[in-house]
PAGU-936365 format. One line per 8 residues: number of its first residue (from 1); their letters; for each residue z, y, x of C-alpha. Coordinates in steps of 0.5 Angstrom, whole numbers, plus 500, padded with zeros to 3 digits. Layout:
<rs>
NUM> A> Z/Y/X  ...
</rs>
This chain:
<rs>
1> XXXXXXXX> 542/695/391  542/699/385  550/700/387  548/703/394  545/709/392  548/711/385  545/718/385  538/715/386
9> XXXXXXXX> 534/715/379  531/708/378  523/708/377  523/702/373  526/701/366  529/694/365  527/692/358  530/685/357
17> XXXXXXXX> 533/679/361  532/673/357  533/666/359  527/661/359  527/653/357  523/651/363  520/654/369  514/658/368
25> XXXXXXXX> 508/657/373  503/661/370  503/668/366  498/673/363  499/679/359  494/680/353  489/685/355  489/688/348
33> XXXXXXXX> 496/686/345  503/686/347  503/679/348  505/674/354  502/667/355  506/663/359  505/656/362  511/651/363
41> XXXXXXXX> 512/646/369  511/641/363  504/644/361  506/647/355  503/654/353  508/659/350  506/665/346  511/671/346
49> XXXXXXXX> 511/678/343  514/684/348  520/683/344  521/676/346  519/673/339  516/666/340  509/666/336  507/659/338
57> XXXXXXXX> 508/653/342  502/648/344  501/642/349  494/640/351  497/633/353  494/635/360  496/639/366  494/646/365
65> XXXXXXXX> 492/649/372  489/656/370  489/661/364  486/667/362  485/672/356  478/673/353  477/681/354  478/683/346
73> XXXXXXXX> 485/679/347  483/674/341  482/668/344  485/665/351  482/660/356  486/654/359  484/650/365  486/643/365
81> XXXXXXXX> 487/638/371  481/634/368  476/639/369  476/641/361  477/648/359  480/649/352  479/656/348  485/657/343
89> XXXXXXXX> 486/662/337  491/668/339  493/668/332  496/660/332  494/657/338  489/653/334  484/649/339  477/653/338
97> XXXXXXXX> 472/650/343  472/645/349  468/646/355  467/640/360  463/644/365  467/641/371  469/634/373  476/636/377
105> XXXXXXXX> 482/641/376  480/648/374  484/652/379  482/659/376  479/663/371  476/670/370  473/673/363  470/679/364
113> XXXXXXXX> 466/683/359  460/688/360  463/695/362  456/699/361  455/699/353  447/699/352  445/705/348  438/706/344
121> XXXXXXXX> 434/712/343  439/715/338  445/714/343  448/709/338  451/703/341  446/697/341  448/691/338  444/684/337
129> XXXXXXXX> 443/683/330  443/676/328  438/675/322  441/668/319  446/671/315  440/675/311  437/668/309  443/663/309
137> XXXXXXXX> 450/663/306  456/662/311  455/656/316  458/649/314  464/647/317  465/640/320  467/635/314  473/631/315
145> XXXXXXXX> 474/624/312  477/624/305  484/621/304  488/624/310  492/628/306  494/626/298  490/630/294  485/632/299
153> XXXXXXXX> 478/634/297  475/631/304  473/638/307  476/643/310  479/649/306  476/656/307  482/658/312  480/652/316
161> XXXXXXXX> 474/655/320  476/653/327  470/657/331  467/662/326  470/668/330  469/665/336  462/664/335  460/670/331
169> XXXXXXXX> 458/674/337  453/679/334  457/685/335  461/683/341  460/686/348  456/681/352  462/677/356  462/672/361
177> XXXXXXXX> 467/667/363  467/664/370  471/658/372  472/655/379  475/648/381  478/645/387  472/642/389  468/649/390
185> XXXXXXXX> 464/649/383  463/655/379  461/655/372  459/661/368  459/661/360  456/667/355  462/668/350  466/663/353
193> XXXXXXXX> 462/658/349  455/657/352  454/654/359  449/659/362  450/657/370  453/653/375  453/653/383  457/650/388
201> XXXXXXXX> 460/654/394  459/648/399  451/647/397  450/655/397  446/658/403  451/663/406  449/669/410  451/670/417
209> XXXXXXXX> 458/674/418  455/676/424  451/683/424  443/682/425  443/674/425  438/671/421  441/664/420  445/662/414
217> XXXXXXXX> 451/657/414  455/653/409  462/653/407  465/645/408  471/643/405  471/649/400  477/650/395  477/656/391
225> XXXXXXXX> 483/661/390  480/667/386  474/669/382  473/676/379  467/678/376  465/686/377  465/691/371  458/691/371
233> XXXXXXXX> 457/683/371  453/685/378  457/681/383  462/676/383  468/676/389  470/669/391  476/668/395  476/661/398
241> XXXXXXXX> 478/656/404  473/652/408  469/651/414  463/655/416  457/650/418  450/652/420  444/649/416  442/646/423
249> XXXXXXXX> 448/641/422  451/643/428  458/646/427  460/653/430  464/653/436  469/657/436  469/662/442  477/664/442
257> XXXXXXXX> 482/659/444  487/657/438  482/659/433  476/656/429  472/657/423  476/654/418  480/659/414  480/664/408
265> XXXXXXXX> 473/667/406  471/672/401  464/672/398  460/676/394  455/673/390  449/676/386  450/675/379  446/681/377
273> XXXXXXXX> 441/677/373  447/677/367  447/685/367  439/686/368  438/681/362  444/681/358  440/683/352  436/677/352
281> XXXXXXXX> 442/672/354  446/675/349  440/673/344  439/666/347  446/665/347  448/667/340  442/662/337  443/656/342
289> XXXXXXXX> 451/656/341  451/656/334  445/651/334  450/647/338  456/648/333  451/646/327  449/640/331  457/638/331
297> XXXXXXXX> 457/639/324  451/634/323  454/629/328  460/629/324  457/628/317  453/622/319  459/619/322  463/620/316
305> XXXXXXXX> 457/618/311  456/612/315  463/610/315  464/611/307  458/607/306  460/601/310  466/601/306  463/601/300
313> XXXXXXXX> 458/596/302  464/592/304  467/592/298  460/589/294  459/584/299  467/582/299  466/580/291  458/578/291
321> XXXXXXXX> 458/573/297  462/568/294  457/567/289  453/563/295  459/559/296  459/557/289  452/555/288  452/551/295
329> XXXXXXXX> 459/547/292  455/545/286  449/542/290  444/547/288  439/550/292  437/556/289  439/563/291  444/568/288
337> XXXXXXXX> 437/573/286  434/567/283  440/565/279  441/573/276  433/573/275  434/567/271  440/570/267  435/576/266
345> XXXXXXXX> 430/572/263  434/569/258  435/562/261  441/558/260  447/560/265  448/556/271  455/553/272  456/557/279
353> XXXXXXXX> 453/563/276  458/563/270  464/561/274  462/567/278  461/572/273  467/570/268  472/568/273  471/570/280
361> XXXXXXXX> 468/577/279  470/579/271  469/585/268  475/588/273  471/586/279  464/589/277  468/596/275  471/596/282
369> XXXXXXXX> 465/595/286  461/600/281  466/605/283  466/604/290  459/604/291  457/609/286  463/613/288  461/613/296
377> XXXXXXXX> 454/615/294  456/621/290  461/623/296  455/622/301  451/626/296  456/632/297  456/631/304  449/632/305
385> XXXXXXXX> 449/638/300  455/642/303  454/640/310  448/636/313  443/639/309  445/647/310  446/645/317  439/642/318
393> XXXXXXXX> 436/648/315  440/653/319  438/649/325  431/650/323  431/657/322  435/659/329  430/654/333  425/658/329
401> XXXXXXXX> 428/665/332  428/662/339  421/660/338  419/667/337  423/669/343  420/664/347  413/667/346  415/674/349
409> XXXXXXXX> 414/671/356  415/678/359  422/678/357  424/671/356  421/667/361  425/670/367  431/667/364  428/660/363
417> XXXXXXXX> 426/660/355  421/655/356  416/656/350  413/648/350  420/646/350  423/650/345  416/648/341  418/641/341
425> XXXXXXXX> 425/642/339  423/646/333  419/641/331  424/636/332  429/640/327  423/640/322  422/633/322  430/632/322
433> XXXXXXXX> 430/636/315  424/632/312  429/626/314  435/629/310  430/630/304  428/623/304  435/620/305  437/624/299
441> XXXXXXXX> 431/621/295  433/614/298  440/615/296  439/617/289  435/611/288  440/606/291  446/609/287  442/609/281
449> XXXXXXXX> 440/602/281  447/600/283  449/603/277  444/600/273  445/593/276  453/594/274  451/596/267  447/590/266
457> XXXXXXXX> 452/585/269  458/588/265  454/587/258  452/579/261  460/578/262  461/581/255  456/576/252  458/570/256
465> XXXXXXXX> 465/571/254  463/572/247  466/579/246  462/585/243  458/589/249  455/595/245  460/600/248  456/599/255
473> XXXXXXXX> 451/603/257  444/601/256  440/598/262  433/598/265  431/591/266  425/593/271  430/596/275  435/590/275
481> XXXXXXXX> 429/586/278  427/591/283  435/591/285  435/584/286  428/584/290  430/589/295  437/591/295  441/585/293
489> XXXXXXXX> 441/583/301  438/589/304  441/596/305  436/602/306  442/607/306  445/603/312  439/602/316  438/610/316
497> XXXXXXXX> 445/611/318  448/605/322  448/606/330  446/598/330  440/600/326  437/606/330  431/602/333  430/599/326
505> XXXXXXXX> 423/602/324  422/604/317  416/601/313  411/607/311  405/605/307  398/607/310  396/612/305  402/616/307
513> XXXXXXXX> 401/615/314  394/618/313  396/624/310  401/626/315  395/625/320  391/630/316  396/635/316  396/635/323
521> XXXXXXXX> 390/639/323  393/644/318  400/646/323  403/639/321  408/635/326  404/633/332  408/627/332  406/623/326
529> XXXXXXXX> 411/617/327  417/621/325  417/617/318  418/611/321  424/613/325  431/612/321  435/619/320  440/617/326
537> XXXXXXXX> 434/616/331  431/623/328  438/626/330  438/623/337  431/625/338  433/632/336  439/633/340  436/631/346
545> XXXXXXXX> 430/636/345  436/641/344  439/639/351  432/639/354  431/646/352  437/649/353  438/646/360  432/650/363
553> XXXXXXXX> 436/657/362  442/654/365  438/651/371  434/658/372  440/662/372  444/658/377  438/658/382  438/666/381
561> XXXXXXXX> 446/666/383  446/667/391  451/669/396  450/676/399  455/677/404  461/673/407  468/676/410  472/671/414
569> XXXXXXXX> 479/674/413  484/669/417  484/662/419  488/657/416  491/650/418  486/644/417  493/640/415  496/640/410
577> XXXXXXXX> 490/641/405  488/648/403  490/646/396  497/645/398  497/652/401  500/658/396  497/665/398  499/670/393
585> XXXXXXXX> 492/674/392  489/679/387  482/682/386  481/688/381  475/693/380  477/701/380  472/706/378  470/710/384
593> XXXXXXXX> 473/717/382  471/720/389  464/717/388  465/715/396  462/709/394  457/711/389  451/706/389  445/706/384
601> XXXXXXXX> 446/698/382  454/698/382  456/704/377  461/707/381  466/701/382  470/699/388  473/692/389  480/692/391
609> XXXXXXXX> 482/685/394  490/684/396  493/678/399  499/676/403  497/674/410  500/667/413  505/668/419  502/662/423
617> XXXXXXXX> 495/665/425  498/672/426  504/672/430  503/679/432  502/681/425  507/677/421  510/678/414  504/683/412
625> XXXXXXXX> 500/684/406  492/685/407  488/690/402  481/691/403  476/695/399  469/696/399  467/689/401  462/689/395
633> XXXXXXXX> 458/695/397  458/693/404  452/689/405  448/695/402  452/700/406  450/696/413  443/696/411  443/704/411
641> XXXXXXXX> 447/704/418  454/705/415  460/701/413  464/701/406  468/696/408  476/698/409  482/695/410  490/696/411
649> XXXXXXXX> 495/692/413  502/693/410  508/690/413  514/688/409  521/691/410  525/687/414  529/682/411  524/681/405
657> XXXXXXXX> 518/676/404  513/677/399  513/672/393  507/675/389  503/681/388  498/684/383  493/690/383  495/695/378
665> XXXXXXXX> 492/701/375  490/707/379  489/703/385  496/701/385  499/694/388  506/691/385  510/687/390  515/682/389
673> XXXXXXXX> 520/681/395  525/676/396  531/677/401  530/672/406  537/671/408  541/667/402  548/664/403  551/658/398
681> XXXXXXXX> 555/664/395  550/669/394  544/667/390  540/672/393  537/679/391  530/681/390  526/687/389  519/690/385
689> XXXXXXXX> 515/695/389  509/699/387  505/702/393  499/707/391  494/703/395  489/709/395  493/713/399  494/708/404
697> XXXXXXXX> 491/710/411  485/705/410  481/703/417  474/702/417  472/695/419  466/694/423  462/687/422  463/682/427
705> XXXXXXXX> 457/681/433  459/674/434  464/669/431  469/670/436  475/673/432  477/674/425  476/681/422  484/682/421
713> XXXXXXXX> 485/683/428  482/690/428  488/692/424  493/689/428  494/696/432  494/700/425  500/697/421  503/701/415
721> XXXXXXXX> 511/699/415  513/700/408  520/703/407  525/702/401  527/709/401  519/712/401  517/707/396  518/706/388
729> XXXXXXXX> 523/700/388  527/697/383  532/692/385  533/685/381  539/681/381  536/674/382  532/670/387  525/671/384
737> XXXXXXXX> 519/666/384  512/667/382  508/668/378  508/676/377  505/678/370  503/685/370  499/688/364  495/695/366
745> XXXXXXXX> 494/696/359  501/696/357  504/698/363  509/693/364  511/687/368  514/680/367  518/677/373  521/670/373
753> XXXXXXXX> 528/668/376  529/662/380  534/660/375  530/660/369  530/667/367  525/672/365  525/680/366  521/685/363
761> XXXXXXXX> 520/692/366  516/698/364  512/700/370  510/707/367  516/712/367  512/716/362  513/710/357  519/709/354
769> XXXXXX> 517/703/350  512/699/348  510/697/341  510/690/339  503/687/337  501/688/330
</rs>
């Protein structure tokens, strides 16, 4: 193609043509840096610089079904086949967070930030200040089990803070991550980390596509293709397949032969709650997401503490349980505690106790047990001081912040911040902090008594062996008695930590319980029985109260996301399944420079939807591409007696077929076209074409007065035929496949050939080069 017109200047510069190890199925450019993320057929994520230098490769271990970047380019969201969304750091691919909002494959992701900056009275950009750093140091990290690496201290290094940057949203623009799954569910997460809403398309009342009809419908058997949130966060455009059904449970009868209501539809969802209450949602998400992070710190701390203490007590029982066997073998009916008390009282040592102390346990055994128990006690104290207690304190402070917000009912009741539920969660966090203090007291006492008991045993063994015992530390006889009576065959530390002891009631004296009841009158905890619960039980109740409190905003926001409009595009065959039908499409929003669509609540943005039309339903407009614009405004326009919805059909040049397409900056559309005729000797050629969509002769679409045809039928007499010589076209000496990755900010496009090659083109003629990401 390039040699046929040697005098013609090629519109796009080929930057390089590189081989790829595996075929690429998803590709997305970073919005802020010259980085390209690619997903291979074997579900590995590759990150390349513009110069094709690979930065990292990761494999989630599950099939990857979607991908998108955070608006600032610092994190990437990955949708998996099991419904999980994982967030990864752009610097090294490290997993930052996982969300389990879906139960089936996440087929599309869209991450949009608020395009309208909020300014205060001084015309400064207002940001929400998180006051926590004023009073607390950096939040503690999740501890890890010691001994994983030789010389490991047991905790993460300062450089291993996995989600500090992700959770630090105080000075971020407000942003929403939207995710759609193959069963028609759409989830919304603030900053990609705090779930704030969920809807299901087939359960959502859909307004009638028929003008002036008041009935509502439902979409059955839905499968989502694309979701795109507007720049002002007020509207969400959803393209999905499905069949219309009336609420009366009677399927709509098609009035045209050969057509039914199953096909590709475009929906507009009203998400204005995100824009109208973004400041309130920002503050709630900031506090709640950090509380959830810290809850994970608490959970991990308790798990590690339980394991460390269990290992230490296993060592203790491994050594001391043999004493009971020796006593039985000697025909005595005394208990180990009685034997030790007899020895402490100065009586003659019994044969089994003598054999146990001198032969079975010995000095080495006592030191080993003492090191295990006292060492575990010190490790537990470190976990509490460095992780558990700071996390509990910050949780209490953040819940106090939310409690203050919940009392501002005029602003926060509308987003579901329930004062009663927040008060309960705040009280639970305070109870847990008291439990942590009590645990430290119990732990210190137990460790002290174990140490005292070990010192006494060492002295006894030396005396029994006739060796000097002056070098050992002194012991307290009263503490030895207390240990033998309360700790030898009991474990108060384990009772507070072990899940098997979660229903164990801690004994509290009557005087203490009376004081707790009296404190209620002075603002104390209304639940007077909290001291009778274990530390783990208290944590479970605290976590449950958090989930209940944060579920209310989630439910409230979900109910306020409504479907405003429906646009049937074209029919689809009911077999095969819609998910197996690949339809290249792209949705973007552009600023309305002409102000022709300026509506007060839309901030002058125009929505553009482009898609390839399957040949089967429209034989008279085969091999065409549809472009629609103004659908987001159409409902408001129709109420004013006009229509903003316009569309145009582009006929692909003869001999070519559209493989993929993407809307580009300044309302341009980039098309990837493959030759339709390929021989065994010729692997085929392809081309990339850019069309200026704003210059096309759009036709106003009249909304249907009945369900007797699909909207695109109105355009069959006004098709625009694309000509190679009239458009910006670049030939590609390969047969190409989807995906097409276009970067509007960098003006580049990456094309993938069928024979595992990647070609990068510079689309903007005035840009000679693209700088590498720093």
